[in-house]
C-alpha positions in Angstrom: 0.1 0.0 0.0 1.5 3.4 -1.1 1.7 6.2 1.5 0.0 9.7 1.3 3.7 11.1 0.5 3.7 8.7 -2.6 0.4 9.5 -4.0 0.6 13.2 -3.7 3.8 13.0 -5.6 2.1 10.9 -8.1 -0.6 13.8 -8.8 -3.2 12.3 -6.3 -5.3 14.9 -4.2 -6.4 14.2 -0.9 -10.3 14.7 -0.6 -11.8 13.9 2.9 -12.5 11.2 5.4 -15.6 9.2 5.4 -17.2 6.0 6.3 -20.1 4.0 4.7 -22.5 4.8 3.4 -21.0 8.0 2.3 -17.8 6.6 1.4 -19.2 4.3 -1.4 -21.5 7.3 -2.6 -18.4 9.6 -2.8 -16.3 7.1 -4.7 -19.2 6.4 -7.2 -19.6 10.1 -7.6 -15.8 11.0 -8.3 -15.6 7.8 -10.8 -18.7 9.1 -12.7 -17.0 12.5 -12.8 -13.9 11.1 -14.4 -11.8 10.7 -11.5 -9.4 7.6 -10.3 -10.2 6.9 -6.9 -8.0 5.2 -4.2 -8.5 5.0 -0.3 -6.1 4.7 2.4 -6.4 4.0 6.2 -6.8 7.3 8.5 -3.5 7.6 9.8 -3.6 7.6 13.8 -1.8 10.9 14.0 -4.3 12.8 11.5 -5.3 15.9 12.9 -8.8 15.3 12.0 -9.0 12.2 14.3 -11.9 12.0 16.8 -12.8 9.4 19.3 -14.9 7.2 17.0 -11.9 7.0 14.4 -9.7 5.9 17.3 -12.1 3.5 18.4 -12.8 2.0 14.9 -10.0 3.2 12.7 -10.9 0.2 10.2 -14.2 2.1 9.4 -12.7 5.2 8.1 -10.9 6.0 5.0 -9.2 9.0 3.4 -10.4 9.5 -0.1 -7.7 10.6 -2.9 -8.5 11.4 -6.5 -7.0 12.4 -9.6 -8.2 13.0 -12.9 -8.3 10.0 -15.5 -5.5 10.3 -18.3 -6.6 9.6 -21.6 
């Protein structure tokens, strides 16, 4: 799995943190708009971290997007 630094260097943009059902909805919308989408787990040191994210980290993902080439 790539790191955030690697994704950013490849042209990906960090969008936001989400969990279901909004996570799947956001991925579908971005893909319909012509973006590639990838997800990373929320890092524990993330400044946006709240108690629920700390208690159930597997539930939340950071959405990254970039325009499809071609």
